[in-house]
C-alpha positions as CSV (number, residue, x, y, z in Angstrom):
1,M,-17.8,15.4,2.9
2,R,-19.2,12.1,4.3
3,K,-22.6,12.0,5.9
4,A,-23.7,10.1,9.0
5,L,-27.3,9.3,9.8
6,V,-28.2,9.4,13.5
7,D,-31.8,8.8,14.6
8,G,-33.1,10.1,11.3
9,V,-30.9,13.2,11.3
10,E,-28.1,13.6,8.8
11,F,-24.8,15.0,9.9
12,D,-21.8,16.2,7.9
13,C,-18.6,14.4,8.9
14,P,-15.4,16.2,8.1
15,R,-12.3,14.2,7.7
16,Y,-11.1,12.6,11.0
17,V,-14.6,12.9,12.7
18,V,-16.2,9.5,13.0
19,R,-19.6,8.4,14.4
20,V,-19.4,5.5,16.9
21,P,-22.1,4.0,19.1
22,G,-23.0,6.6,21.7
23,G,-21.1,9.6,20.4
24,W,-18.4,11.0,18.0
25,Q,-14.7,10.4,17.8
26,V,-12.0,12.8,16.6
27,R,-9.2,10.6,15.1
28,M,-6.4,13.0,14.2
29,P,-3.1,11.6,12.9
30,H,-0.4,11.4,15.5
31,E,-2.8,12.4,18.3
32,P,-4.8,10.2,20.7
33,T,-8.4,9.6,19.8
34,V,-10.9,11.8,21.6
35,F,-14.5,10.6,22.3
36,F,-17.4,13.0,22.7
37,A,-20.4,11.2,24.3
38,D,-24.0,12.1,23.3
39,S,-25.1,11.7,26.9
40,R,-22.5,14.3,28.1
41,F,-23.0,17.0,25.5
42,G,-26.9,17.0,25.1
43,G,-27.4,14.4,22.4
44,A,-25.9,13.8,19.0
45,D,-26.2,17.5,17.9
46,G,-24.2,18.8,20.8
47,S,-21.5,16.1,20.7
48,H,-21.2,16.5,16.9
49,A,-20.7,20.3,17.3
50,I,-18.0,19.8,20.0
51,A,-16.3,17.1,17.9
52,V,-16.2,19.3,14.8
53,Q,-15.0,22.3,16.9
54,R,-12.2,20.1,18.3
55,R,-11.3,18.9,14.8
56,T,-11.2,22.5,13.5
57,E,-9.0,23.7,16.3
58,R,-6.4,21.0,15.4
59,M,-6.5,21.4,11.7
60,P,-8.7,24.0,9.8
61,I,-11.3,22.4,7.4
62,S,-10.8,23.6,3.8
63,A,-12.0,22.3,0.4
64,N,-8.5,20.7,-0.1
65,S,-8.6,18.9,3.2
66,E,-11.6,16.9,2.1
67,T,-10.4,15.9,-1.4
68,R,-7.9,13.2,-0.2
69,Y,-5.8,13.8,-3.3
70,A,-2.2,14.6,-2.8
71,L,-1.3,18.2,-3.4
72,A,2.4,17.6,-3.1
73,E,4.8,14.8,-3.8
74,R,5.9,12.4,-1.1
75,S,9.4,13.2,0.1
76,D,10.5,9.5,-0.3
77,K,9.5,9.3,-4.0
78,K,12.3,7.6,-6.0
79,D,12.1,9.9,-9.0
80,P,10.6,13.3,-8.0
81,L,8.8,14.8,-11.1
82,G,7.1,17.7,-9.5
83,I,3.6,16.2,-10.0
84,P,2.0,14.1,-7.2
85,G,0.5,10.8,-8.5
86,V,2.8,10.5,-11.5
87,F,5.6,8.0,-11.5
88,L,8.5,7.4,-13.9
89,V,9.0,3.7,-14.8
90,H,11.8,2.1,-16.7
91,Q,10.1,-1.0,-18.2
92,P,12.0,-3.8,-19.9
93,R,10.5,-4.8,-23.2
94,R,10.0,-8.4,-24.2
95,G,12.5,-9.3,-26.9
96,K,14.2,-5.9,-27.0
97,R,17.5,-4.9,-25.5
98,A,16.7,-1.3,-24.5
99,P,14.0,-0.7,-21.9
100,Q,11.1,1.7,-22.5
101,V,10.2,4.5,-20.2
102,E,6.6,5.2,-19.1
103,L,4.8,7.6,-16.9
104,L,2.1,6.0,-14.6
105,V,-0.7,8.4,-13.6
106,S,-2.4,7.2,-10.5
107,V,-5.6,8.5,-8.9
108,K,-7.3,6.7,-6.0
109,G,-10.4,4.8,-7.1
110,Q,-9.6,4.8,-10.8
111,P,-7.5,2.7,-13.2
112,T,-3.9,3.7,-13.6
113,R,-3.1,5.4,-16.9
114,T,0.2,4.6,-18.7
115,I,1.8,7.2,-20.9
116,Y,4.6,6.0,-23.2
117,V,7.6,8.4,-23.0
118,G,10.2,6.7,-25.2
119,T,13.1,4.3,-25.3
120,Q,16.2,4.5,-23.1
121,A,17.8,6.7,-25.8
122,T,14.9,9.1,-26.5
123,W,13.0,9.5,-23.2
124,E,14.9,12.5,-21.8
125,K,14.0,14.7,-24.8
126,R,10.3,13.8,-24.6
127,L,9.9,13.9,-20.9
128,P,8.8,17.6,-20.4
129,E,6.0,17.2,-23.1
130,K,4.8,14.0,-21.6
131,L,4.9,15.4,-18.0
132,Q,2.5,18.1,-19.2
133,L,0.2,15.5,-20.6
134,A,0.4,13.4,-17.4
135,A,-0.5,16.5,-15.3
136,S,-3.5,17.3,-17.5
137,V,-4.6,13.6,-17.4
138,R,-4.4,13.5,-13.6
139,A,-6.3,16.8,-13.2
140,E,-9.1,15.4,-15.4
141,K,-9.2,12.1,-13.5
142,I,-9.5,14.0,-10.2
143,R,-12.2,16.2,-11.7
144,L,-14.2,13.2,-12.9
145,Q,-13.7,11.4,-9.6
146,S,-14.9,14.4,-7.6
147,I,-18.0,14.7,-9.8
148,K,-18.6,11.0,-9.3
149,V,-18.3,11.2,-5.5
150,S,-20.4,14.4,-5.2
151,G,-23.1,12.7,-7.4
152,E,-23.1,9.6,-5.1
153,S,-23.4,11.7,-2.0
154,S,-26.2,13.9,-3.3
155,S,-28.3,11.1,-4.6
156,P,-31.0,9.8,-2.2
157,K,-30.3,6.5,-0.6
158,Q,-32.9,3.8,-0.7
């Protein structure tokens, strides 16, 4: 969870709650932005509490709501594989007639990992095995990223 420092006091900022000069905003998707002024709600503490309450009423705060990693595939994905963040790519090979097939494992904030599946003739047999590998690689990347993020947020700022 992000932190905001206001007059020497640190506040937890759940997703969609933002500190702006003079108060807090709740910026929920597909809803108008709502502003909670410090002067109206008894200072930064009061306006923060009301903003978090408003945010919680609209969408409950859970551990998954703060990770920002997809838990389900997008509905418009070209080749649905059952694993969010994993994409099937038919890549032409230089100097070869048959393209190769790869899986790209993508996690925000980290380099994309490429997993070779096979050639046009062999990829369908190898795909289930490689999908399991891609799922474990993505889970490990997310775990490492969450450790990195939590380490950055818990370290004192100078």
